[in-house]
C-alpha positions in Angstrom: 26.3 88.4 20.1 23.0 89.8 21.7 22.7 88.0 25.1 19.5 89.5 25.8 16.5 87.0 26.0 13.5 87.2 24.1 10.0 87.4 25.7 9.7 83.6 24.7 12.7 82.8 26.5 12.1 85.1 29.5 8.7 83.1 29.7 10.7 79.9 29.5 12.9 81.4 32.4 9.9 81.9 34.4 8.7 78.5 33.8 11.8 77.0 35.2 12.0 79.0 38.0 8.4 77.9 39.0 9.5 74.2 38.4 12.4 74.7 40.7 10.1 76.3 43.4 7.5 73.7 43.1 9.6 70.5 42.6 13.1 71.1 44.0 12.8 69.6 47.5 14.0 72.1 50.3 16.1 69.4 51.9 18.1 68.9 48.7 18.3 72.7 48.0 19.8 73.3 51.7 22.3 70.7 51.5 23.5 72.1 48.0 23.5 75.7 49.6 25.3 74.6 52.8 27.9 72.5 50.9 26.9 69.3 52.6 27.4 65.8 51.3 24.8 64.3 49.0 24.1 60.5 49.4 23.3 58.4 46.2 19.7 58.2 47.2 19.7 62.0 47.1 21.1 62.3 43.5 18.7 59.5 42.3 15.9 61.7 43.9 16.6 64.6 41.9 17.3 62.4 38.8 13.8 60.9 38.9 12.4 64.5 39.3 13.9 66.0 36.3 13.4 62.7 34.4 9.6 62.7 35.1 9.2 66.3 33.9 11.3 65.3 30.6 14.1 67.7 31.4 16.9 65.2 32.5 18.8 65.0 29.2 18.2 68.3 28.0 20.9 68.1 25.4 19.7 64.9 23.7 17.4 64.9 20.7 13.7 64.4 21.1 13.8 61.0 19.5 15.8 59.8 22.6 14.0 61.3 25.3 15.4 64.9 25.2 13.0 67.9 25.5 14.0 69.7 22.1 15.5 72.7 23.7 17.3 75.5 22.1 20.8 76.5 23.1 19.3 79.5 25.0 16.7 77.1 26.8 19.5 74.9 28.0 21.7 77.9 28.9 18.7 79.4 31.0 18.0 76.1 32.7 21.8 75.3 33.8 22.1 78.9 35.3 18.7 78.8 37.0 19.5 75.2 38.3 22.6 76.6 40.1 20.9 79.7 41.4 18.3 77.5 42.9 20.9 75.3 44.7 19.5 72.1 42.7 22.0 68.9 42.9 24.2 68.6 39.7 22.9 65.8 37.6 25.7 62.9 37.8 27.4 63.5 34.5 28.6 60.0 33.5 25.5 58.7 32.0 23.4 61.6 30.8 26.2 64.0 29.8 29.0 61.9 28.7 27.9 58.4 27.8 24.6 59.5 26.2 26.0 61.5 23.5 28.6 59.1 22.4 25.9 56.2 22.1 23.7 58.6 20.2 26.4 59.5 17.6 28.3 56.1 17.5 26.3 53.4 19.2 24.4 50.8 17.1 20.5 51.0 17.1 20.2 48.2 19.6 22.6 49.8 22.1 20.6 53.0 21.9 17.5 51.2 22.6 18.7 49.2 25.4 20.9 51.6 27.3 19.5 55.4 26.7 16.2 54.3 28.3 18.1 52.8 31.1 20.0 56.1 31.5 17.0 58.0 31.6 14.9 56.2 34.2 17.9 55.5 36.5 18.2 51.5 36.0 21.9 52.0 35.5 24.3 54.2 37.4 27.3 54.8 35.1 31.1 55.7 36.1 34.0 56.7 33.9 37.0 54.2 33.3 39.8 56.5 31.5 42.5 57.5 33.7 45.2 55.0 34.9 48.1 55.1 37.1 50.3 55.8 34.3 47.9 57.4 31.9 46.2 60.7 33.0 46.7 63.7 31.3 48.6 61.4 28.4 45.5 59.3 28.2 46.9 57.4 25.1 49.5 55.7 27.4 46.7 53.5 28.7 47.6 50.0 29.5 44.3 48.0 30.1 44.0 45.3 27.8 40.8 43.6 26.0 41.6 40.4 24.1 38.8 39.1 21.9 37.8 35.6 22.5 35.2 34.4 20.7 32.0 36.4 21.6 33.8 38.0 24.7 36.7 40.6 25.3 38.7 39.5 28.3 39.9 42.6 30.2 42.9 43.0 32.2 44.3 46.2 33.9 43.5 48.9 36.4 41.6 52.5 36.2 41.9 55.0 38.9 40.4 58.4 40.2 37.0 56.7 39.2 34.5 59.0 40.4 31.4 57.5 42.3 32.6 53.9 41.3 31.5 52.6 44.4 27.9 53.1 43.4 28.2 52.1 39.6 26.3 49.4 37.9 28.3 50.0 34.7 31.4 51.4 33.6 32.3 52.8 30.2 36.1 52.1 29.6 38.8 52.8 27.3 40.9 49.5 26.6 43.9 48.5 24.5 42.6 46.1 21.8 45.7 46.2 19.5 49.1 46.6 21.5 51.0 46.8 18.4 49.4 49.9 17.0 50.5 53.6 17.5 49.6 55.1 21.1 46.3 56.7 19.8 45.3 53.8 17.7 44.3 50.4 19.0 42.1 51.6 21.7 38.5 50.6 22.0 35.4 51.7 23.9 33.7 49.1 25.9 30.7 48.9 28.2 31.1 46.7 31.2 28.9 45.6 33.9 30.6 46.5 37.3 29.1 43.2 39.0 31.2 40.9 36.5 33.4 38.6 38.1 37.1 39.7 38.3 36.5 43.3 39.2 37.3 44.8 42.5 36.7 48.5 43.6 39.1 49.9 46.1 38.2 53.6 47.6 40.6 56.4 47.5 39.8 58.5 50.7 40.4 62.2 50.1 41.8 64.7 52.4 38.3 65.7 53.7 37.6 62.1 54.6 35.2 61.7 51.6 35.3 58.4 49.3 34.6 60.2 46.1 37.0 58.3 43.9 38.2 54.9 43.6 40.5 52.5 42.0 39.0 49.8 39.9 40.8 46.5 39.1 40.0 44.0 36.3 41.2 40.6 36.2 40.1 38.1 33.4 36.8 39.9 33.2 34.7 38.8 30.4 32.7 41.6 28.3 30.3 40.5 25.5 31.4 41.8 22.1 27.9 43.3 21.6 29.1 45.8 24.4 31.7 47.4 22.2 30.7 51.0 21.1 31.3 51.8 17.4 34.3 49.8 15.6 37.3 48.3 17.3 40.5 50.1 17.6 38.3 53.5 17.0 37.9 54.3 20.7 40.2 57.3 20.7 38.0 59.0 18.6 34.8 58.4 20.7 36.8 59.2 23.6 37.9 62.7 22.3 34.2 63.4 21.3 33.2 62.5 25.3 35.9 64.6 26.5 34.8 67.7 24.9 31.4 67.2 26.6 33.1 66.5 29.9 35.6 69.7 29.8 32.3 71.8 29.1 30.6 70.3 32.1 33.5 70.7 34.3 33.7 74.6 33.5 30.3 74.9 35.3 29.4 78.2 34.4 26.0 78.2 36.0 27.7 76.8 39.3 30.1 79.8 39.1 27.4 82.2 38.9 25.6 80.8 41.7 28.9 80.7 43.7 29.8 84.2 42.9 26.5 85.6 44.1 27.0 83.8 47.3 30.8 85.4 47.5 29.2 88.8 47.1 26.8 88.3 50.2 29.6 87.0 52.2 31.7 90.0 51.4 29.2 92.3 52.3 28.5 90.6 55.6 32.4 90.2 56.6 33.9 93.2 58.1 37.5 94.5 57.7 38.7 97.6 59.4 35.0 98.7 60.2 33.8 98.4 56.8 32.5 95.7 54.5 35.0 93.5 53.0 33.4 94.1 49.7 34.6 97.7 50.0 38.2 96.7 50.5 40.0 97.8 47.3 42.1 94.8 46.9 39.3 92.5 47.5 37.0 94.3 45.5 39.5 94.3 42.6 39.7 90.7 42.5 36.0 90.3 42.9 35.7 92.8 39.8 38.1 90.4 37.9 36.2 87.2 38.4 33.0 89.1 37.6 34.3 90.2 34.3 36.0 86.7 33.3 32.5 85.1 34.1 30.7 87.3 32.0 33.1 86.7 29.1 33.1 83.0 29.8 29.0 83.0 29.4 29.5 84.1 25.9 32.1 81.3 25.3 29.7 78.8 26.8 26.8 80.1 24.6 29.1 79.6 21.3 30.2 76.1 22.5 26.5 75.3 23.0 25.6 76.6 19.4 28.3 74.6 17.7 26.7 71.6 19.3 23.2 72.7 18.4 24.3 72.9 14.6 25.3 69.3 14.7 28.9 69.4 15.6 30.8 68.7 18.7 32.6 71.2 21.0 35.9 71.7 19.6 39.0 74.0 20.9 36.2 76.1 22.2 35.5 73.5 25.2 39.1 73.5 26.1 39.1 77.3 26.4 36.0 76.9 28.7 37.8 74.3 30.5 40.7 76.5 31.3 38.9 79.5 32.1 36.1 77.8 33.9 38.1 75.9 36.3 40.4 78.9 37.0 37.3 81.0 37.8 35.7 78.3 40.2 39.0 78.0 42.1 39.5 81.9 42.5 35.9 82.2 43.7 36.5 79.2 46.2 39.9 81.3 47.4 38.0 84.6 47.8 35.2 82.8 49.8 37.7 81.3 52.2 39.4 84.4 52.6 36.1 86.3 53.1 35.1 83.8 56.0 38.8 84.5 57.3 39.3 82.5 60.7 36.1 81.1 60.5 37.1 79.0 57.6 39.9 77.3 59.4 38.4 75.0 61.7 37.6 71.9 59.9 35.0 69.2 61.1 34.4 66.7 58.7 31.1 65.5 60.4 29.8 69.1 59.8 29.6 68.1 56.0 27.1 65.3 56.8 23.4 65.8 56.6 21.8 66.0 59.8 24.9 67.5 61.5 23.8 68.8 64.8 27.0 70.3 66.2 28.0 73.5 67.3 29.0 75.6 64.3 32.2 77.8 64.2 31.2 81.5 62.7 28.4 81.4 60.0 26.7 78.1 59.3 27.9 77.5 55.6 31.6 78.7 56.6 32.3 74.9 57.3 32.4 74.3 53.8 34.9 77.1 52.6 38.1 75.2 53.2 36.8 71.7 52.2 35.5 73.4 48.7 38.8 75.3 48.1 40.8 72.3 48.8 38.5 69.8 46.6 38.4 72.3 43.6 42.4 72.5 43.2 41.6 69.3 41.3 39.4 71.1 38.6 42.6 72.1 36.9 43.7 68.7 36.3 41.2 66.2 35.7 39.2 66.1 32.4 42.6 66.7 30.7 44.9 68.9 32.7 45.1 73.0 31.7 48.4 72.6 30.4 47.1 69.8 27.7 44.1 71.9 27.0 46.7 74.9 26.1 48.5 72.2 23.8 45.0 71.5 22.1 44.2 75.1 21.4 47.5 75.9 20.0 47.2 72.9 17.5 43.7 73.5 16.7 43.4 77.2 16.2 47.1 78.5 16.1 48.3 75.4 14.1 51.5 74.9 16.0 
């Protein structure tokens, strides 16, 4: 595969760089670069800027508001976005639900929900995992019983990222308890303001409320909010998960993080020389750089498969495994590079407007929290062990 860009693609990259230079607020870029927490208003601000330019849903077809970009253009944009330290687009509406609605939703659902995803009218969250159904998602027990024109939903979801902000949740529910595990599951769109929904925060080790538990007690959902056909939700869930896993891999963000790691390794000293010149540390960095280059090729292959009309298959599982391992290794090396400066942990230092005294380099405060937070990457979206099972079945026939 020729990974060099054509003159037209180089011109597009210049256009993207100018856009980030002129339109990305410096305040947001600084928050991202320093690993500070983003508020909902920060994420909404960047969402609106991208939507105004028509670049928000860059993998959607033009018919539904996408820019009509090629695979390479999307690859370039994602990489330049990370290098510019732009906030990551909240993926649930744009990158997860959107493709499902475009492929499986009714015309009425597309016309209603897709524009609202683009203009930010609805903030979405994902209702997949349950206390007894994580990697084994087919074990979910949340039920939806049809009564006339509504489904009555009862059950619990957990690890619901940013659910405290959400207006809507796309949810997997069991509509046929007598069917086999992967059958009898449906895909519902549920208003988070519905009576009977309770959101409870789960506070993480860094003090952040990033995830939640969501409880459903006799929640009524219009039958019109069923995506596709009843009891075929597993098909739609698998289609969505391939997009989620590709997103979790975060190739562009790994590239940006690795560039920062190289800078830190040059600044930090060990035995009177730059840490980057230490043979053991340099060898680990070299291994990451090689893996990252290989992952870029795999990322392009996955994007090419989508552009050809298909959905990412086992390749997305490969990307998820290697991508999460690389991101974890980069945060591990960054923490090691900062040494003792990464040890002090002040939760308030991750908030915008922190005016306290920094311990060591300004962005050393995020090294340990980033390391620990990224341990989850190899678990959510389907654990890496599950991804290996998918690969063995899909490619090796085992």
